[in-house]
C-alpha positions in Angstrom: 231.7 -60.4 321.3 229.0 -58.5 323.3 226.4 -56.0 322.3 223.8 -53.9 324.1 220.3 -53.6 322.8 217.4 -51.2 323.4 214.2 -51.4 321.3 210.8 -49.8 321.4 207.6 -51.2 319.9 204.6 -48.8 319.8 201.2 -50.4 319.5 198.1 -48.1 319.8 198.8 -45.9 322.8 201.4 -48.1 324.5 205.2 -48.2 324.1 206.8 -51.6 324.9 210.4 -51.3 325.9 213.0 -54.0 325.7 216.5 -53.4 327.0 219.8 -55.0 328.0 223.2 -53.3 328.4 224.0 -49.6 328.6 222.2 -48.1 325.6 219.4 -45.8 326.8 215.8 -44.8 326.0 214.7 -41.4 327.2 211.3 -39.8 327.0 210.9 -36.0 326.7 207.4 -34.9 327.9 206.4 -31.3 328.8 210.0 -30.2 328.8 211.1 -33.0 331.3 213.6 -35.6 330.1 213.1 -39.0 331.8 215.4 -42.0 331.5 213.2 -45.1 330.9 215.9 -47.8 331.0 218.6 -48.8 333.6 222.2 -49.2 332.7 223.6 -52.8 333.3 227.1 -51.8 334.4 229.6 -52.8 337.0 232.1 -50.1 338.0 235.7 -50.9 338.7 236.9 -47.7 340.2 235.8 -44.2 339.3 236.6 -44.3 335.6 236.2 -47.9 334.4 232.9 -49.7 333.9 232.1 -53.1 332.6 228.8 -54.5 331.2 227.2 -56.7 333.8 224.5 -57.8 331.3 224.6 -57.9 327.5 223.7 -60.0 324.5 226.3 -62.6 323.8 227.6 -63.0 327.4 225.8 -66.3 327.9 223.5 -68.8 326.3 220.6 -67.0 327.9 220.0 -63.3 328.1 218.0 -61.5 330.8 216.1 -58.6 329.0 214.4 -55.8 330.9 210.8 -55.1 329.8 208.4 -52.3 330.7 205.4 -50.6 329.0 204.6 -46.9 329.2 201.6 -44.9 328.1 202.2 -42.7 325.0 200.8 -39.3 324.4 200.8 -37.0 321.3 203.9 -34.8 321.5 206.0 -37.3 323.4 209.6 -37.4 322.1 211.7 -40.6 322.6 215.5 -40.4 322.3 217.5 -43.6 321.9 221.3 -43.2 322.4 224.4 -45.4 322.8 226.8 -44.7 325.7 229.2 -43.0 323.2 226.5 -40.3 323.1 225.0 -40.0 326.6 228.5 -40.6 328.2 229.6 -37.2 326.7 226.4 -35.2 326.1 224.4 -34.6 329.3 220.6 -34.4 329.6 220.4 -30.6 329.3 222.4 -30.7 326.1 220.2 -33.4 324.6 217.1 -31.4 325.3 218.6 -28.1 324.1 219.8 -29.7 320.8 216.4 -31.2 320.2 214.6 -27.9 320.7 217.1 -26.2 318.4 216.3 -28.6 315.5 212.8 -29.7 316.6 211.5 -29.2 313.0 214.2 -31.4 311.5 214.7 -34.5 313.7 217.3 -36.1 311.4 219.4 -32.9 311.7 218.9 -32.9 315.5 220.1 -36.5 315.8 223.2 -35.8 313.6 224.0 -32.6 315.6 223.8 -34.6 318.9 226.2 -37.2 317.5 228.6 -34.4 316.3 228.5 -32.8 319.7 229.4 -36.1 321.4 232.4 -36.6 319.0 233.5 -33.0 319.6 233.4 -33.5 323.3 235.8 -36.4 323.2 233.7 -39.5 322.5 235.7 -42.4 320.9 232.9 -45.0 321.3 230.0 -45.9 319.1 227.9 -42.8 318.6 224.3 -43.5 317.6 221.2 -41.4 318.2 217.6 -41.9 317.2 214.7 -39.5 317.8 211.0 -40.3 317.5 208.2 -37.8 318.0 204.6 -38.9 318.4 202.6 -36.9 316.0 199.3 -38.8 316.1 197.7 -41.8 317.9 194.8 -44.1 316.9 192.4 -42.4 319.2 189.1 -42.0 317.5 186.5 -40.1 319.3 183.1 -41.7 319.9 181.4 -40.0 316.9 184.2 -41.0 314.5 184.3 -44.5 315.7 180.6 -45.1 315.3 180.7 -43.5 311.9 183.3 -45.9 310.8 181.3 -48.9 312.0 178.1 -47.8 310.3 179.6 -46.9 306.9 177.6 -49.8 305.5 174.0 -50.5 306.6 172.8 -53.9 307.6 171.2 -55.8 304.7 167.5 -56.3 304.6 166.0 -59.7 305.5 166.9 -61.9 302.6 164.8 -64.6 301.1 165.3 -67.2 298.3 165.6 -65.4 294.9 166.7 -62.0 296.4 169.7 -60.5 294.7 172.2 -58.4 296.7 175.2 -56.7 295.0 175.0 -59.4 292.2 174.7 -62.4 294.6 171.4 -64.3 294.2 170.2 -66.0 297.4 169.6 -69.7 296.8 168.7 -70.8 300.3 169.4 -70.2 304.0 172.1 -72.5 305.4 172.0 -71.5 309.0 170.4 -68.8 311.2 171.0 -67.8 314.8 170.2 -64.8 316.9 173.6 -63.3 315.9 174.0 -64.1 312.2 172.4 -65.5 309.1 174.3 -67.6 306.6 173.0 -68.1 303.0 174.1 -70.1 300.0 174.3 -67.6 297.1 175.0 -67.6 293.4 177.4 -65.1 291.9 175.4 -64.0 288.9 178.6 -62.8 287.1 180.5 -66.1 287.3 177.9 -68.7 288.0 179.8 -69.9 291.0 178.4 -70.7 294.5 179.5 -68.7 297.5 178.4 -68.4 301.1 177.1 -65.0 302.2 177.2 -64.2 305.9 175.1 -61.3 307.3 174.8 -59.8 310.8 171.5 -60.0 312.6 169.3 -57.0 312.5 168.9 -57.4 316.3 172.3 -55.8 316.7 172.1 -52.9 314.2 172.7 -50.4 317.1 175.3 -52.6 319.0 178.8 -51.1 318.3 180.6 -54.0 320.0 178.8 -56.5 317.9 179.5 -54.7 314.6 183.1 -54.2 315.6 183.4 -58.0 316.2 181.7 -58.8 312.9 184.2 -56.6 311.0 187.1 -58.3 312.7 185.7 -61.7 311.9 186.1 -61.1 308.2 189.5 -59.5 308.7 190.8 -62.5 310.7 189.6 -64.9 307.9 191.4 -62.9 305.2 194.7 -63.2 307.1 194.7 -67.0 307.1 195.7 -69.2 304.2 195.3 -72.9 305.0 193.5 -75.9 303.4 192.0 -76.6 306.8 190.4 -73.1 307.3 187.4 -71.7 305.4 188.6 -69.3 302.8 187.2 -65.7 303.0 186.6 -64.2 299.5 187.3 -60.7 298.3 184.1 -59.2 296.8 184.5 -58.4 293.1 181.8 -55.6 293.3 181.3 -52.7 295.7 179.4 -53.7 298.8 176.4 -51.6 299.6 175.6 -53.5 302.8 177.5 -55.1 305.7 178.2 -58.8 304.9 181.1 -60.9 303.9 181.7 -63.9 301.5 183.3 -67.3 301.9 183.9 -70.3 299.8 181.1 -72.9 299.7 181.9 -76.3 301.0 179.7 -79.3 300.3 180.0 -81.7 303.3 178.8 -82.3 306.8 179.8 -80.9 310.2 181.9 -82.9 312.5 178.8 -82.9 314.9 176.8 -84.7 312.2 179.7 -87.1 311.5 179.9 -88.0 315.2 176.2 -88.8 315.3 176.8 -91.2 312.4 180.0 -92.6 313.9 179.6 -93.0 317.7 182.7 -94.1 319.5 184.8 -94.1 316.4 188.0 -96.1 316.3 191.4 -94.4 316.8 192.6 -95.0 313.3 189.6 -93.0 312.0 189.8 -90.2 314.5 193.6 -89.6 314.4 193.8 -88.1 310.8 190.8 -85.9 311.6 192.5 -84.5 314.7 195.7 -84.0 312.7 193.8 -81.8 310.2 192.1 -79.8 313.0 195.5 -79.2 314.6 196.8 -78.0 311.2 194.0 -75.5 310.8 194.4 -74.2 314.4 198.1 -73.8 314.0 197.4 -71.5 311.0 195.5 -69.2 313.4 198.3 -69.4 315.9 200.9 -68.4 313.3 199.0 -65.2 312.8 198.8 -64.6 316.6 195.2 -65.5 316.8 193.4 -67.8 319.3 190.2 -69.4 317.9 188.4 -69.8 321.3 185.4 -71.6 319.9 186.6 -74.9 318.6 183.7 -77.4 318.6 182.3 -80.1 316.2 179.6 -77.7 314.9 182.4 -75.3 313.7 184.2 -78.0 311.7 183.1 -79.3 308.3 184.3 -82.4 306.6 184.0 -82.0 302.8 183.4 -84.7 300.2 187.1 -85.5 300.0 187.5 -86.0 303.8 189.2 -82.6 304.4 188.4 -80.9 307.7 187.9 -77.1 307.6 187.4 -74.7 310.5 184.4 -72.5 309.4 183.7 -70.0 312.1 185.9 -67.1 313.4 183.3 -65.2 315.5 185.1 -65.7 318.8 188.7 -65.4 317.6 191.0 -63.3 319.8 193.5 -61.3 317.7 196.8 -60.2 319.2 197.0 -56.4 319.5 193.3 -55.7 318.9 192.6 -55.6 322.6 195.3 -52.9 322.9 193.7 -50.5 320.4 192.1 -47.6 322.2 188.4 -47.3 321.2 185.2 -45.9 322.8 183.9 -49.4 323.2 185.1 -52.2 325.5 186.0 -55.3 323.6 184.9 -58.3 325.6 185.8 -61.9 325.2 183.3 -63.9 323.2 183.6 -67.2 324.9 182.6 -70.2 322.8 180.5 -73.3 323.7 181.0 -74.3 327.4 181.3 -78.0 326.5 184.6 -77.4 324.8 185.9 -74.2 326.5 189.2 -74.4 328.5 188.8 -73.9 332.3 191.0 -70.8 332.4 188.3 -68.8 330.6 185.9 -69.4 333.6 188.6 -68.1 335.9 188.8 -64.8 334.0 192.2 -65.5 332.3 192.8 -64.7 328.6 193.0 -67.6 326.2 196.3 -68.9 324.9 197.4 -71.5 322.3 197.0 -74.1 325.0 193.3 -73.1 325.4 192.7 -74.2 321.8 194.6 -77.4 322.6 192.2 -78.1 325.4 189.2 -77.8 323.0 190.9 -80.2 320.5 191.5 -82.7 323.3 187.8 -82.6 324.3 186.8 -83.1 320.6 189.1 -86.1 320.3 187.7 -87.5 323.6 184.1 -87.1 322.5 184.8 -88.6 319.1 186.2 -91.7 320.8 183.7 -92.0 323.6 180.7 -89.9 322.9 181.2 -88.3 326.3 183.0 -85.3 327.9 186.3 -85.9 329.7 185.1 -84.5 333.0 181.6 -86.0 332.7 179.8 -82.7 332.2 180.6 -79.1 331.0 183.1 -77.3 333.2 182.2 -74.2 335.3 184.1 -72.0 337.7 182.2 -73.5 340.6 182.9 -77.1 339.6 186.6 -76.9 338.7 187.9 -78.0 342.1 185.8 -81.2 342.0 186.5 -82.0 338.4 188.2 -85.3 337.8 189.3 -86.7 334.4 187.4 -89.9 333.5 189.7 -92.2 331.6 188.5 -92.7 328.0 189.3 -96.4 328.2 186.7 -96.7 331.0 184.0 -95.8 328.4 185.6 -97.3 325.4 188.0 -100.2 326.3 189.2 -100.3 322.7 191.2 -97.1 323.1 194.9 -97.8 323.7 196.3 -96.6 327.0 198.8 -94.3 325.3 196.1 -92.6 323.3 194.1 -92.1 326.5 197.2 -90.6 328.2 197.8 -88.2 325.3 194.3 -86.9 325.5 194.4 -86.6 329.3 197.5 -84.4 329.0 195.8 -82.2 326.4 192.8 -81.6 328.6 194.6 -80.9 331.9 192.8 -78.2 334.0 196.1 -76.4 334.5 197.3 -74.9 331.1 201.0 -75.4 332.2 200.4 -79.1 332.4 199.3 -79.4 328.8 201.5 -79.9 325.8 203.9 -77.0 325.0 203.3 -77.5 321.3 200.4 -79.2 319.6 202.7 -81.1 317.3 203.6 -83.1 320.4 199.9 -84.0 320.9 199.8 -85.2 317.3 202.9 -87.3 317.8 201.6 -88.9 321.0 198.4 -89.8 319.3 200.4 -91.5 316.5 202.8 -93.6 318.7 203.2 -94.4 322.4 205.0 -91.9 324.6 206.7 -93.9 327.4 206.9 -90.8 329.5 203.1 -90.5 329.7 202.7 -94.1 330.6 205.1 -94.0 333.6 202.4 -92.7 335.9 199.5 -94.6 334.4 196.6 -94.8 336.8 195.9 -98.0 338.7 193.2 -100.3 337.3 190.8 -99.3 340.2 190.8 -95.6 338.9 191.0 -96.4 335.2 188.3 -99.1 335.2 186.7 -99.8 338.6 184.2 -102.3 337.1 187.0 -104.4 335.6 188.9 -104.1 338.9 186.1 -105.4 341.1 185.2 -108.1 338.6 188.8 -109.3 338.6 189.0 -109.1 342.4 185.7 -111.1 342.7 187.1 -113.8 340.3 190.3 -114.1 342.3 188.4 -114.4 345.6 186.1 -117.1 344.0 189.1 -119.1 342.9 190.8 -118.6 346.2 187.6 -119.8 348.0 187.4 -122.9 345.8 191.1 -123.7 346.5 190.7 -123.3 350.2 187.5 -125.4 350.2 189.3 -128.2 348.2 192.2 -128.1 350.7 189.8 -128.3 353.7 187.9 -131.2 352.2 191.1 -133.0 351.4 192.5 -132.5 354.9 189.3 -133.6 356.6 189.0 -136.8 354.6 185.8 -135.9 352.8 187.5 -136.4 349.4 
């Protein structure tokens, strides 16, 4: 049982085409019909053709992929071989123009023509015309961004849209975060505002709006909950739940070189929060102890989305260039320094660095990575700093922080599993003692040499009659 398959996904101004078999995707532009797919057929004589590639032919399927730019007015025609095997290109274009104001009728008439011209195969036709694309001009785009003005500088006691400012929680050159009281309900919330330093920076405002949007898409006990305002907002800000607790950075100061049994459940919770991002096709990109809060019940929550990369957003055509907001260098994956986009494995690298630092108080490569220093970077075994760390835990962390993303875990659940129990595969290539702990190696070697010297001295004295 075989089938052909042709699909088109349009995102912003790009059409992504996926194809296997002998169905076809055509594009009609400015009166010219262009075939965008290639038939996967093998001919046996002049009349008989067989599918050389199709879904169901094997356990794996090789699917053609290409992307094409889309313009307003483009017409895409998707047909099965029962149609295009009996209706030629000129007839397809002619029938489209005849019924261009009724695309459903045009498709039905093309199918009817194929049947009337002798087709006895599957006859399917779809027609898609691009009427409008998300291309805002510069004026429209900036108008959208500035619909709400930046709030004024807030101080304790100020009330904004029914939220009374209690105190400032955190301030940076990019944002201010306040603890506020909802005067209608009496509940505490966190109010985050953009910095007035960026009130004319379109890229910054765009990123701030997407930060709230990203938070609203995620539902996880390990991710800060973004709240929907109950009253109309007059200013640009957003609300989140209020969490009483301490950052992981503060926890690490209080618990230097924590033991594995304490660290493991914290890492498991961080992974759970990050996987909630990944399920929504988002890469966090700024995982660090300062962006993680441990509440009074020991629950870890990710609390910052400012650097999150959202799948598809980069493809949207706007008058601004959306850059990558790279997080803290101490925890950033090396591929960022080389100009590559982040992936799920980039977040995994950051989690590995966090685990390493919780257990040792140090960084796995001794200092923050940089493009210039990548070639010289060498992993420092965690056990060399904290001998209480089991070799299999050290091996799991080392795999998570590999410089080459392909060498890291394919899934973060594997990292969690290897932190919970030994993985024999990781211990096969365990480093020799000289590399893992040179001090212990040389101490052991000195002790062996001392014992050997004493034995030889004893034998010499015995043989010479001095004993």
